mmCIF file of the N, C-alpha and C atoms, coordinates in Angstrom:
data_MODEL
# 
_entry.id   MODEL 
# 
loop_
_atom_site.group_PDB 
_atom_site.id 
_atom_site.type_symbol 
_atom_site.label_atom_id 
_atom_site.label_alt_id 
_atom_site.label_comp_id 
_atom_site.label_asym_id 
_atom_site.label_entity_id 
_atom_site.label_seq_id 
_atom_site.pdbx_PDB_ins_code 
_atom_site.Cartn_x 
_atom_site.Cartn_y 
_atom_site.Cartn_z 
_atom_site.occupancy 
_atom_site.B_iso_or_equiv 
_atom_site.pdbx_formal_charge 
_atom_site.auth_seq_id 
_atom_site.auth_comp_id 
_atom_site.auth_asym_id 
_atom_site.auth_atom_id 
_atom_site.pdbx_PDB_model_num 
ATOM 1   N N  . MET A 1 1  ? 34.833  63.397 -4.025 1.00 0.00 ? 1  MET A N  1 
ATOM 2   C CA . MET A 1 1  ? 34.260  62.070 -3.921 1.00 0.00 ? 1  MET A CA 1 
ATOM 3   C C  . MET A 1 1  ? 32.887  62.100 -4.582 1.00 0.00 ? 1  MET A C  1 
ATOM 4   N N  . THR A 1 2  ? 32.511  60.997 -5.177 1.00 0.00 ? 2  THR A N  1 
ATOM 5   C CA . THR A 1 2  ? 31.225  60.902 -5.864 1.00 0.00 ? 2  THR A CA 1 
ATOM 6   C C  . THR A 1 2  ? 30.124  60.532 -4.882 1.00 0.00 ? 2  THR A C  1 
ATOM 7   N N  . ALA A 1 3  ? 28.875  60.670 -5.330 1.00 0.00 ? 3  ALA A N  1 
ATOM 8   C CA . ALA A 1 3  ? 27.732  60.274 -4.504 1.00 0.00 ? 3  ALA A CA 1 
ATOM 9   C C  . ALA A 1 3  ? 27.837  58.801 -4.133 1.00 0.00 ? 3  ALA A C  1 
ATOM 10  N N  . GLN A 1 4  ? 28.207  57.981 -5.090 1.00 0.00 ? 4  GLN A N  1 
ATOM 11  C CA . GLN A 1 4  ? 28.363  56.542 -4.839 1.00 0.00 ? 4  GLN A CA 1 
ATOM 12  C C  . GLN A 1 4  ? 29.437  56.300 -3.770 1.00 0.00 ? 4  GLN A C  1 
ATOM 13  N N  . GLY A 1 5  ? 30.526  57.046 -3.841 1.00 0.00 ? 5  GLY A N  1 
ATOM 14  C CA . GLY A 1 5  ? 31.600  56.917 -2.852 1.00 0.00 ? 5  GLY A CA 1 
ATOM 15  C C  . GLY A 1 5  ? 31.137  57.278 -1.454 1.00 0.00 ? 5  GLY A C  1 
ATOM 16  N N  . TYR A 1 6  ? 30.381  58.370 -1.340 1.00 0.00 ? 6  TYR A N  1 
ATOM 17  C CA . TYR A 1 6  ? 29.845  58.765 -0.037 1.00 0.00 ? 6  TYR A CA 1 
ATOM 18  C C  . TYR A 1 6  ? 28.867  57.717 0.499  1.00 0.00 ? 6  TYR A C  1 
ATOM 19  N N  . GLN A 1 7  ? 28.032  57.188 -0.367 1.00 0.00 ? 7  GLN A N  1 
ATOM 20  C CA . GLN A 1 7  ? 27.086  56.159 0.065  1.00 0.00 ? 7  GLN A CA 1 
ATOM 21  C C  . GLN A 1 7  ? 27.822  54.935 0.603  1.00 0.00 ? 7  GLN A C  1 
ATOM 22  N N  . GLU A 1 8  ? 28.878  54.531 -0.095 1.00 0.00 ? 8  GLU A N  1 
ATOM 23  C CA . GLU A 1 8  ? 29.657  53.385 0.364  1.00 0.00 ? 8  GLU A CA 1 
ATOM 24  C C  . GLU A 1 8  ? 30.355  53.694 1.683  1.00 0.00 ? 8  GLU A C  1 
ATOM 25  N N  . LEU A 1 9  ? 30.880  54.900 1.820  1.00 0.00 ? 9  LEU A N  1 
ATOM 26  C CA . LEU A 1 9  ? 31.531  55.313 3.061  1.00 0.00 ? 9  LEU A CA 1 
ATOM 27  C C  . LEU A 1 9  ? 30.557  55.273 4.231  1.00 0.00 ? 9  LEU A C  1 
ATOM 28  N N  . ILE A 1 10 ? 29.357  55.769 4.006  1.00 0.00 ? 10 ILE A N  1 
ATOM 29  C CA . ILE A 1 10 ? 28.329  55.754 5.055  1.00 0.00 ? 10 ILE A CA 1 
ATOM 30  C C  . ILE A 1 10 ? 27.971  54.321 5.412  1.00 0.00 ? 10 ILE A C  1 
ATOM 31  N N  . MET A 1 11 ? 27.749  53.491 4.422  1.00 0.00 ? 11 MET A N  1 
ATOM 32  C CA . MET A 1 11 ? 27.384  52.092 4.676  1.00 0.00 ? 11 MET A CA 1 
ATOM 33  C C  . MET A 1 11 ? 28.480  51.369 5.453  1.00 0.00 ? 11 MET A C  1 
ATOM 34  N N  . GLU A 1 12 ? 29.717  51.628 5.096  1.00 0.00 ? 12 GLU A N  1 
ATOM 35  C CA . GLU A 1 12 ? 30.840  50.998 5.792  1.00 0.00 ? 12 GLU A CA 1 
ATOM 36  C C  . GLU A 1 12 ? 30.935  51.525 7.225  1.00 0.00 ? 12 GLU A C  1 
ATOM 37  N N  . GLY A 1 13 ? 30.668  52.801 7.395  1.00 0.00 ? 13 GLY A N  1 
ATOM 38  C CA . GLY A 1 13 ? 30.775  53.437 8.708  1.00 0.00 ? 13 GLY A CA 1 
ATOM 39  C C  . GLY A 1 13 ? 29.748  52.964 9.717  1.00 0.00 ? 13 GLY A C  1 
ATOM 40  N N  . VAL A 1 14 ? 28.583  52.510 9.270  1.00 0.00 ? 14 VAL A N  1 
ATOM 41  C CA . VAL A 1 14 ? 27.538  52.099 10.211 1.00 0.00 ? 14 VAL A CA 1 
ATOM 42  C C  . VAL A 1 14 ? 27.577  50.605 10.529 1.00 0.00 ? 14 VAL A C  1 
ATOM 43  N N  . LYS A 1 15 ? 28.385  49.866 9.802  1.00 0.00 ? 15 LYS A N  1 
ATOM 44  C CA . LYS A 1 15 ? 28.466  48.425 10.049 1.00 0.00 ? 15 LYS A CA 1 
ATOM 45  C C  . LYS A 1 15 ? 28.919  48.155 11.479 1.00 0.00 ? 15 LYS A C  1 
ATOM 46  N N  . GLY A 1 16 ? 28.178  47.280 12.150 1.00 0.00 ? 16 GLY A N  1 
ATOM 47  C CA . GLY A 1 16 ? 28.569  46.863 13.490 1.00 0.00 ? 16 GLY A CA 1 
ATOM 48  C C  . GLY A 1 16 ? 28.126  47.781 14.614 1.00 0.00 ? 16 GLY A C  1 
ATOM 49  N N  . LEU A 1 17 ? 27.473  48.880 14.286 1.00 0.00 ? 17 LEU A N  1 
ATOM 50  C CA . LEU A 1 17 ? 27.000  49.782 15.346 1.00 0.00 ? 17 LEU A CA 1 
ATOM 51  C C  . LEU A 1 17 ? 25.774  49.186 16.039 1.00 0.00 ? 17 LEU A C  1 
ATOM 52  N N  . PRO A 1 18 ? 25.593  49.490 17.328 1.00 0.00 ? 18 PRO A N  1 
ATOM 53  C CA . PRO A 1 18 ? 24.409  49.001 18.047 1.00 0.00 ? 18 PRO A CA 1 
ATOM 54  C C  . PRO A 1 18 ? 23.117  49.588 17.457 1.00 0.00 ? 18 PRO A C  1 
ATOM 55  N N  . THR A 1 19 ? 22.025  48.883 17.674 1.00 0.00 ? 19 THR A N  1 
ATOM 56  C CA . THR A 1 19 ? 20.729  49.272 17.119 1.00 0.00 ? 19 THR A CA 1 
ATOM 57  C C  . THR A 1 19 ? 20.335  50.690 17.502 1.00 0.00 ? 19 THR A C  1 
ATOM 58  N N  . GLU A 1 20 ? 20.539  51.062 18.766 1.00 0.00 ? 20 GLU A N  1 
ATOM 59  C CA . GLU A 1 20 ? 20.117  52.405 19.184 1.00 0.00 ? 20 GLU A CA 1 
ATOM 60  C C  . GLU A 1 20 ? 20.924  53.491 18.475 1.00 0.00 ? 20 GLU A C  1 
ATOM 61  N N  . ILE A 1 21 ? 22.183  53.219 18.163 1.00 0.00 ? 21 ILE A N  1 
ATOM 62  C CA . ILE A 1 21 ? 22.989  54.188 17.421 1.00 0.00 ? 21 ILE A CA 1 
ATOM 63  C C  . ILE A 1 21 ? 22.536  54.236 15.966 1.00 0.00 ? 21 ILE A C  1 
ATOM 64  N N  . LEU A 1 22 ? 22.212  53.084 15.390 1.00 0.00 ? 22 LEU A N  1 
ATOM 65  C CA . LEU A 1 22 ? 21.689  53.062 14.024 1.00 0.00 ? 22 LEU A CA 1 
ATOM 66  C C  . LEU A 1 22 ? 20.397  53.861 13.920 1.00 0.00 ? 22 LEU A C  1 
ATOM 67  N N  . ALA A 1 23 ? 19.572  53.790 14.970 1.00 0.00 ? 23 ALA A N  1 
ATOM 68  C CA . ALA A 1 23 ? 18.331  54.573 14.980 1.00 0.00 ? 23 ALA A CA 1 
ATOM 69  C C  . ALA A 1 23 ? 18.650  56.066 14.959 1.00 0.00 ? 23 ALA A C  1 
ATOM 70  N N  . GLU A 1 24 ? 19.665  56.495 15.696 1.00 0.00 ? 24 GLU A N  1 
ATOM 71  C CA . GLU A 1 24 ? 20.067  57.906 15.687 1.00 0.00 ? 24 GLU A CA 1 
ATOM 72  C C  . GLU A 1 24 ? 20.579  58.319 14.318 1.00 0.00 ? 24 GLU A C  1 
ATOM 73  N N  . VAL A 1 25 ? 21.377  57.451 13.701 1.00 0.00 ? 25 VAL A N  1 
ATOM 74  C CA . VAL A 1 25 ? 21.915  57.742 12.366 1.00 0.00 ? 25 VAL A CA 1 
ATOM 75  C C  . VAL A 1 25 ? 20.766  57.882 11.366 1.00 0.00 ? 25 VAL A C  1 
ATOM 76  N N  . ALA A 1 26 ? 19.813  56.956 11.422 1.00 0.00 ? 26 ALA A N  1 
ATOM 77  C CA . ALA A 1 26 ? 18.664  57.013 10.514 1.00 0.00 ? 26 ALA A CA 1 
ATOM 78  C C  . ALA A 1 26 ? 17.864  58.288 10.736 1.00 0.00 ? 26 ALA A C  1 
ATOM 79  N N  . ASP A 1 27 ? 17.668  58.655 11.990 1.00 0.00 ? 27 ASP A N  1 
ATOM 80  C CA . ASP A 1 27 ? 16.939  59.885 12.306 1.00 0.00 ? 27 ASP A CA 1 
ATOM 81  C C  . ASP A 1 27 ? 17.659  61.094 11.714 1.00 0.00 ? 27 ASP A C  1 
ATOM 82  N N  . PHE A 1 28 ? 18.974  61.136 11.863 1.00 0.00 ? 28 PHE A N  1 
ATOM 83  C CA . PHE A 1 28 ? 19.749  62.250 11.317 1.00 0.00 ? 28 PHE A CA 1 
ATOM 84  C C  . PHE A 1 28 ? 19.664  62.294 9.796  1.00 0.00 ? 28 PHE A C  1 
ATOM 85  N N  . ILE A 1 29 ? 19.784  61.135 9.170  1.00 0.00 ? 29 ILE A N  1 
ATOM 86  C CA . ILE A 1 29 ? 19.712  61.078 7.706  1.00 0.00 ? 29 ILE A CA 1 
ATOM 87  C C  . ILE A 1 29 ? 18.373  61.606 7.210  1.00 0.00 ? 29 ILE A C  1 
ATOM 88  N N  . TYR A 1 30 ? 17.290  61.196 7.861  1.00 0.00 ? 30 TYR A N  1 
ATOM 89  C CA . TYR A 1 30 ? 15.975  61.661 7.407  1.00 0.00 ? 30 TYR A CA 1 
ATOM 90  C C  . TYR A 1 30 ? 15.744  63.131 7.738  1.00 0.00 ? 30 TYR A C  1 
ATOM 91  N N  . PHE A 1 31 ? 16.362  63.621 8.813  1.00 0.00 ? 31 PHE A N  1 
ATOM 92  C CA . PHE A 1 31 ? 16.296  65.047 9.105  1.00 0.00 ? 31 PHE A CA 1 
ATOM 93  C C  . PHE A 1 31 ? 16.986  65.848 7.999  1.00 0.00 ? 31 PHE A C  1 
ATOM 94  N N  . VAL A 1 32 ? 18.198  65.425 7.628  1.00 0.00 ? 32 VAL A N  1 
ATOM 95  C CA . VAL A 1 32 ? 18.942  66.122 6.577  1.00 0.00 ? 32 VAL A CA 1 
ATOM 96  C C  . VAL A 1 32 ? 18.180  66.030 5.255  1.00 0.00 ? 32 VAL A C  1 
ATOM 97  N N  . ARG A 1 33 ? 17.636  64.864 4.966  1.00 0.00 ? 33 ARG A N  1 
ATOM 98  C CA . ARG A 1 33 ? 16.874  64.678 3.727  1.00 0.00 ? 33 ARG A CA 1 
ATOM 99  C C  . ARG A 1 33 ? 15.672  65.629 3.688  1.00 0.00 ? 33 ARG A C  1 
ATOM 100 N N  . GLN A 1 34 ? 14.975  65.725 4.801  1.00 0.00 ? 34 GLN A N  1 
ATOM 101 C CA . GLN A 1 34 ? 13.807  66.609 4.857  1.00 0.00 ? 34 GLN A CA 1 
ATOM 102 C C  . GLN A 1 34 ? 14.244  68.066 4.732  1.00 0.00 ? 34 GLN A C  1 
ATOM 103 N N  . ARG A 1 35 ? 15.348  68.431 5.380  1.00 0.00 ? 35 ARG A N  1 
ATOM 104 C CA . ARG A 1 35 ? 15.845  69.804 5.314  1.00 0.00 ? 35 ARG A CA 1 
ATOM 105 C C  . ARG A 1 35 ? 16.185  70.196 3.878  1.00 0.00 ? 35 ARG A C  1 
ATOM 106 N N  . VAL A 1 36 ? 16.744  69.255 3.120  1.00 0.00 ? 36 VAL A N  1 
ATOM 107 C CA . VAL A 1 36 ? 17.131  69.534 1.741  1.00 0.00 ? 36 VAL A CA 1 
ATOM 108 C C  . VAL A 1 36 ? 15.925  69.514 0.810  1.00 0.00 ? 36 VAL A C  1 
ATOM 109 N N  . LEU A 1 37 ? 15.058  68.511 0.965  1.00 0.00 ? 37 LEU A N  1 
ATOM 110 C CA . LEU A 1 37 ? 13.959  68.333 0.028  1.00 0.00 ? 37 LEU A CA 1 
ATOM 111 C C  . LEU A 1 37 ? 12.706  69.136 0.390  1.00 0.00 ? 37 LEU A C  1 
ATOM 112 N N  . GLN A 1 38 ? 12.533  69.442 1.695  1.00 0.00 ? 38 GLN A N  1 
ATOM 113 C CA . GLN A 1 38 ? 11.334  70.164 2.127  1.00 0.00 ? 38 GLN A CA 1 
ATOM 114 C C  . GLN A 1 38 ? 11.704  71.247 3.139  1.00 0.00 ? 38 GLN A C  1 
ATOM 115 N N  . PRO A 1 39 ? 12.502  72.228 2.747  1.00 0.00 ? 39 PRO A N  1 
ATOM 116 C CA . PRO A 1 39 ? 12.955  73.240 3.715  1.00 0.00 ? 39 PRO A CA 1 
ATOM 117 C C  . PRO A 1 39 ? 11.811  74.054 4.316  1.00 0.00 ? 39 PRO A C  1 
ATOM 118 N N  . ARG A 1 40 ? 10.753  74.268 3.553  1.00 0.00 ? 40 ARG A N  1 
ATOM 119 C CA . ARG A 1 40 ? 9.618   75.047 4.066  1.00 0.00 ? 40 ARG A CA 1 
ATOM 120 C C  . ARG A 1 40 ? 8.965   74.341 5.252  1.00 0.00 ? 40 ARG A C  1 
ATOM 121 N N  . MET A 1 41 ? 8.902   73.005 5.179  1.00 0.00 ? 41 MET A N  1 
ATOM 122 C CA . MET A 1 41 ? 8.304   72.235 6.262  1.00 0.00 ? 41 MET A CA 1 
ATOM 123 C C  . MET A 1 41 ? 9.123   72.382 7.552  1.00 0.00 ? 41 MET A C  1 
ATOM 124 N N  . ILE A 1 42 ? 10.448  72.395 7.438  1.00 0.00 ? 42 ILE A N  1 
ATOM 125 C CA . ILE A 1 42 ? 11.318  72.585 8.607  1.00 0.00 ? 42 ILE A CA 1 
ATOM 126 C C  . ILE A 1 42 ? 11.083  73.972 9.202  1.00 0.00 ? 42 ILE A C  1 
ATOM 127 N N  . GLU A 1 43 ? 10.995  74.986 8.362  1.00 0.00 ? 43 GLU A N  1 
ATOM 128 C CA . GLU A 1 43 ? 10.743  76.348 8.833  1.00 0.00 ? 43 GLU A CA 1 
ATOM 129 C C  . GLU A 1 43 ? 9.409   76.429 9.561  1.00 0.00 ? 43 GLU A C  1 
ATOM 130 N N  . ASP A 1 44 ? 8.380   75.796 9.012  1.00 0.00 ? 44 ASP A N  1 
ATOM 131 C CA . ASP A 1 44 ? 7.059   75.802 9.643  1.00 0.00 ? 44 ASP A CA 1 
ATOM 132 C C  . ASP A 1 44 ? 7.090   75.087 10.989 1.00 0.00 ? 44 ASP A C  1 
ATOM 133 N N  . ASP A 1 45 ? 7.797   73.952 11.065 1.00 0.00 ? 45 ASP A N  1 
ATOM 134 C CA . ASP A 1 45 ? 7.913   73.231 12.329 1.00 0.00 ? 45 ASP A CA 1 
ATOM 135 C C  . ASP A 1 45 ? 8.610   74.087 13.382 1.00 0.00 ? 45 ASP A C  1 
ATOM 136 N N  . LEU A 1 46 ? 9.684   74.768 12.980 1.00 0.00 ? 46 LEU A N  1 
ATOM 137 C CA . LEU A 1 46 ? 10.407  75.630 13.912 1.00 0.00 ? 46 LEU A CA 1 
ATOM 138 C C  . LEU A 1 46 ? 9.525   76.781 14.365 1.00 0.00 ? 46 LEU A C  1 
ATOM 139 N N  . ARG A 1 47 ? 8.824   77.407 13.438 1.00 0.00 ? 47 ARG A N  1 
ATOM 140 C CA . ARG A 1 47 ? 7.934   78.512 13.779 1.00 0.00 ? 47 ARG A CA 1 
ATOM 141 C C  . ARG A 1 47 ? 6.847   78.048 14.751 1.00 0.00 ? 47 ARG A C  1 
ATOM 142 N N  . ASN A 1 48 ? 6.273   76.875 14.497 1.00 0.00 ? 48 ASN A N  1 
ATOM 143 C CA . ASN A 1 48 ? 5.236   76.329 15.385 1.00 0.00 ? 48 ASN A CA 1 
ATOM 144 C C  . ASN A 1 48 ? 5.789   76.027 16.770 1.00 0.00 ? 48 ASN A C  1 
ATOM 145 N N  . ALA A 1 49 ? 6.999   75.481 16.842 1.00 0.00 ? 49 ALA A N  1 
ATOM 146 C CA . ALA A 1 49 ? 7.617   75.185 18.138 1.00 0.00 ? 49 ALA A CA 1 
ATOM 147 C C  . ALA A 1 49 ? 7.860   76.471 18.924 1.00 0.00 ? 49 ALA A C  1 
ATOM 148 N N  . MET A 1 50 ? 8.324   77.518 18.227 1.00 0.00 ? 50 MET A N  1 
ATOM 149 C CA . MET A 1 50 ? 8.562   78.795 18.893 1.00 0.00 ? 50 MET A CA 1 
ATOM 150 C C  . MET A 1 50 ? 7.253   79.417 19.370 1.00 0.00 ? 50 MET A C  1 
ATOM 151 N N  . LEU A 1 51 ? 6.202   79.293 18.575 1.00 0.00 ? 51 LEU A N  1 
ATOM 152 C CA . LEU A 1 51 ? 4.905   79.824 18.962 1.00 0.00 ? 51 LEU A CA 1 
ATOM 153 C C  . LEU A 1 51 ? 4.364   79.096 20.187 1.00 0.00 ? 51 LEU A C  1 
ATOM 154 N N  . ARG A 1 52 ? 4.500   77.757 20.208 1.00 0.00 ? 52 ARG A N  1 
ATOM 155 C CA . ARG A 1 52 ? 4.042   76.990 21.381 1.00 0.00 ? 52 ARG A CA 1 
ATOM 156 C C  . ARG A 1 52 ? 4.799   77.411 22.634 1.00 0.00 ? 52 ARG A C  1 
ATOM 157 N N  . ALA A 1 53 ? 6.111   77.622 22.507 1.00 0.00 ? 53 ALA A N  1 
ATOM 158 C CA . ALA A 1 53 ? 6.912   78.053 23.656 1.00 0.00 ? 53 ALA A CA 1 
ATOM 159 C C  . ALA A 1 53 ? 6.463   79.432 24.138 1.00 0.00 ? 53 ALA A C  1 
ATOM 160 N N  . GLU A 1 54 ? 6.188   80.326 23.207 1.00 0.00 ? 54 GLU A N  1 
ATOM 161 C CA . GLU A 1 54 ? 5.726   81.665 23.568 1.00 0.00 ? 54 GLU A CA 1 
ATOM 162 C C  . GLU A 1 54 ? 4.358   81.608 24.259 1.00 0.00 ? 54 GLU A C  1 
ATOM 163 N N  . LEU A 1 55 ? 3.479   80.760 23.773 1.00 0.00 ? 55 LEU A N  1 
ATOM 164 C CA . LEU A 1 55 ? 2.162   80.621 24.398 1.00 0.00 ? 55 LEU A CA 1 
ATOM 165 C C  . LEU A 1 55 ? 2.262   80.019 25.796 1.00 0.00 ? 55 LEU A C  1 
ATOM 166 N N  . ARG A 1 56 ? 3.175   79.055 25.977 1.00 0.00 ? 56 ARG A N  1 
ATOM 167 C CA . ARG A 1 56 ? 3.374   78.489 27.323 1.00 0.00 ? 56 ARG A CA 1 
ATOM 168 C C  . ARG A 1 56 ? 3.855   79.571 28.273 1.00 0.00 ? 56 ARG A C  1 
ATOM 169 N N  . GLN A 1 57 ? 4.799   80.418 27.817 1.00 0.00 ? 57 GLN A N  1 
ATOM 170 C CA . GLN A 1 57 ? 5.294   81.504 28.663 1.00 0.00 ? 57 GLN A CA 1 
ATOM 171 C C  . GLN A 1 57 ? 4.174   82.489 28.958 1.00 0.00 ? 57 GLN A C  1 
ATOM 172 N N  . PHE A 1 58 ? 3.361   82.802 27.965 1.00 0.00 ? 58 PHE A N  1 
ATOM 173 C CA . PHE A 1 58 ? 2.235   83.704 28.161 1.00 0.00 ? 58 PHE A CA 1 
ATOM 174 C C  . PHE A 1 58 ? 1.292   83.147 29.228 1.00 0.00 ? 58 PHE A C  1 
ATOM 175 N N  . SER A 1 59 ? 1.017   81.853 29.175 1.00 0.00 ? 59 SER A N  1 
ATOM 176 C CA . SER A 1 59 ? 0.140   81.221 30.162 1.00 0.00 ? 59 SER A CA 1 
ATOM 177 C C  . SER A 1 59 ? 0.739   81.328 31.560 1.00 0.00 ? 59 SER A C  1 
ATOM 178 N N  . ARG A 1 60 ? 2.052   81.115 31.687 1.00 0.00 ? 60 ARG A N  1 
ATOM 179 C CA . ARG A 1 60 ? 2.704   81.236 33.001 1.00 0.00 ? 60 ARG A CA 1 
ATOM 180 C C  . ARG A 1 60 ? 2.626   82.671 33.499 1.00 0.00 ? 60 ARG A C  1 
ATOM 181 N N  . ASP A 1 61 ? 2.846   83.628 32.591 1.00 0.00 ? 61 ASP A N  1 
ATOM 182 C CA . ASP A 1 61 ? 2.764   85.037 32.981 1.00 0.00 ? 61 ASP A CA 1 
ATOM 183 C C  . ASP A 1 61 ? 1.352   85.395 33.433 1.00 0.00 ? 61 ASP A C  1 
ATOM 184 N N  . GLU A 1 62 ? 0.351   84.919 32.704 1.00 0.00 ? 62 GLU A N  1 
ATOM 185 C CA . GLU A 1 62 ? -1.041  85.173 33.077 1.00 0.00 ? 62 GLU A CA 1 
ATOM 186 C C  . GLU A 1 62 ? -1.364  84.565 34.439 1.00 0.00 ? 62 GLU A C  1 
ATOM 187 N N  . GLU A 1 63 ? -0.904  83.351 34.665 1.00 0.00 ? 63 GLU A N  1 
ATOM 188 C CA . GLU A 1 63 ? -1.155  82.685 35.944 1.00 0.00 ? 63 GLU A CA 1 
ATOM 189 C C  . GLU A 1 63 ? -0.518  83.465 37.086 1.00 0.00 ? 63 GLU A C  1 
ATOM 190 N N  . ALA A 1 64 ? 0.713   83.927 36.891 1.00 0.00 ? 64 ALA A N  1 
ATOM 191 C CA . ALA A 1 64 ? 1.389   84.720 37.921 1.00 0.00 ? 64 ALA A CA 1 
ATOM 192 C C  . ALA A 1 64 ? 0.634   86.019 38.177 1.00 0.00 ? 64 ALA A C  1 
ATOM 193 N N  . HIS A 1 65 ? 0.143   86.644 37.113 1.00 0.00 ? 65 HIS A N  1 
ATOM 194 C CA . HIS A 1 65 ? -0.621  87.877 37.261 1.00 0.00 ? 65 HIS A CA 1 
ATOM 195 C C  . HIS A 1 65 ? -1.903  87.628 38.073 1.00 0.00 ? 65 HIS A C  1 
ATOM 196 N N  . LEU A 1 66 ? -2.600  86.555 37.742 1.00 0.00 ? 66 LEU A N  1 
ATOM 197 C CA . LEU A 1 66 ? -3.840  86.248 38.458 1.00 0.00 ? 66 LEU A CA 1 
ATOM 198 C C  . LEU A 1 66 ? -3.581  85.918 39.927 1.00 0.00 ? 66 LEU A C  1 
ATOM 199 N N  . GLU A 1 67 ? -2.497  85.199 40.201 1.00 0.00 ? 67 GLU A N  1 
ATOM 200 C CA . GLU A 1 67 ? -2.158  84.897 41.594 1.00 0.00 ? 67 GLU A CA 1 
ATOM 201 C C  . GLU A 1 67 ? -1.872  86.173 42.365 1.00 0.00 ? 67 GLU A C  1 
ATOM 202 N N  . LYS A 1 68 ? -1.171  87.098 41.731 1.00 0.00 ? 68 LYS A N  1 
ATOM 203 C CA . LYS A 1 68 ? -0.884  88.378 42.378 1.00 0.00 ? 68 LYS A CA 1 
ATOM 204 C C  . LYS A 1 68 ? -2.176  89.175 42.569 1.00 0.00 ? 68 LYS A C  1 
ATOM 205 N N  . GLU A 1 69 ? -3.019  89.168 41.550 1.00 0.00 ? 69 GLU A N  1 
ATOM 206 C CA . GLU A 1 69 ? -4.278  89.912 41.589 1.00 0.00 ? 69 GLU A CA 1 
ATOM 207 C C  . GLU A 1 69 ? -5.196  89.415 42.721 1.00 0.00 ? 69 GLU A C  1 
ATOM 208 N N  . PHE A 1 70 ? -5.190  88.114 42.932 1.00 0.00 ? 70 PHE A N  1 
ATOM 209 C CA . PHE A 1 70 ? -6.100  87.542 43.929 1.00 0.00 ? 70 PHE A CA 1 
ATOM 210 C C  . PHE A 1 70 ? -5.405  87.157 45.229 1.00 0.00 ? 70 PHE A C  1 
ATOM 211 N N  . ALA A 1 71 ? -4.197  87.651 45.449 1.00 0.00 ? 71 ALA A N  1 
ATOM 212 C CA . ALA A 1 71 ? -3.514  87.410 46.719 1.00 0.00 ? 71 ALA A CA 1 
ATOM 213 C C  . ALA A 1 71 ? -4.334  88.043 47.839 1.00 0.00 ? 71 ALA A C  1 
ATOM 214 N N  . ASN A 1 72 ? -4.490  87.331 48.904 1.00 0.00 ? 72 ASN A N  1 
ATOM 215 C CA . ASN A 1 72 ? -5.250  87.795 50.078 1.00 0.00 ? 72 ASN A CA 1 
ATOM 216 C C  . ASN A 1 72 ? -6.716  88.079 49.760 1.00 0.00 ? 72 ASN A C  1 
ATOM 217 N N  . TYR A 1 73 ? -7.238  87.489 48.744 1.00 0.00 ? 73 TYR A N  1 
ATOM 218 C CA . TYR A 1 73 ? -8.630  87.709 48.345 1.00 0.00 ? 73 TYR A CA 1 
ATOM 219 C C  . TYR A 1 73 ? -9.582  87.344 49.479 1.00 0.00 ? 73 TYR A C  1 
ATOM 220 N N  . GLU A 1 74 ? -9.339  86.216 50.126 1.00 0.00 ? 74 GLU A N  1 
ATOM 221 C CA . GLU A 1 74 ? -10.217 85.767 51.216 1.00 0.00 ? 74 GLU A CA 1 
ATOM 222 C C  . GLU A 1 74 ? -10.194 86.759 52.377 1.00 0.00 ? 74 GLU A C  1 
ATOM 223 N N  . GLN A 1 75 ? -9.061  87.353 52.651 1.00 0.00 ? 75 GLN A N  1 
ATOM 224 C CA . GLN A 1 75 ? -8.964  88.326 53.737 1.00 0.00 ? 75 GLN A CA 1 
ATOM 225 C C  . GLN A 1 75 ? -9.594  89.655 53.342 1.00 0.00 ? 75 GLN A C  1 
ATOM 226 N N  . LEU A 1 76 ? -9.413  90.066 52.113 1.00 0.00 ? 76 LEU A N  1 
ATOM 227 C CA . LEU A 1 76 ? -9.976  91.340 51.651 1.00 0.00 ? 76 LEU A CA 1 
ATOM 228 C C  . LEU A 1 76 ? -11.487 91.271 51.476 1.00 0.00 ? 76 LEU A C  1 
ATOM 229 N N  . TYR A 1 77 ? -11.981 90.112 51.058 1.00 0.00 ? 77 TYR A N  1 
ATOM 230 C CA . TYR A 1 77 ? -13.403 89.947 50.791 1.00 0.00 ? 77 TYR A CA 1 
ATOM 231 C C  . TYR A 1 77 ? -13.928 88.704 51.517 1.00 0.00 ? 77 TYR A C  1 
ATOM 232 N N  . PRO A 1 78 ? -14.013 88.773 52.825 1.00 0.00 ? 78 PRO A N  1 
ATOM 233 C CA . PRO A 1 78 ? -14.470 87.580 53.575 1.00 0.00 ? 78 PRO A CA 1 
ATOM 234 C C  . PRO A 1 78 ? -15.926 87.279 53.279 1.00 0.00 ? 78 PRO A C  1 
ATOM 235 N N  . ARG A 1 79 ? -16.264 86.028 53.361 1.00 0.00 ? 79 ARG A N  1 
ATOM 236 C CA . ARG A 1 79 ? -17.674 85.629 53.167 1.00 0.00 ? 79 ARG A CA 1 
ATOM 237 C C  . ARG A 1 79 ? -18.444 85.981 54.424 1.00 0.00 ? 79 ARG A C  1 
ATOM 238 N N  . GLU A 1 80 ? -19.635 86.470 54.234 1.00 0.00 ? 80 GLU A N  1 
ATOM 239 C CA . GLU A 1 80 ? -20.442 86.869 55.389 1.00 0.00 ? 80 GLU A CA 1 
ATOM 240 C C  . GLU A 1 80 ? -21.436 85.816 55.743 1.00 0.00 ? 80 GLU A C  1 
# 
């Protein structure tokens, strides 16, 4: 099938769909377009998302460590 044929197929396929579904289709189309035309940007976004997730986990681990470190602090070091 030619590019023109695919474009017509897509246009025919979206006719009559609800607005919220059209928004999903548009989002997907622009995602695919960006993946094809700007693959480096997608890689950078993924890397940044993974780094943010790792930092959030690190923060949770640090918080758990500090809670363990200072457990019973008031009992061990009462104010005089």
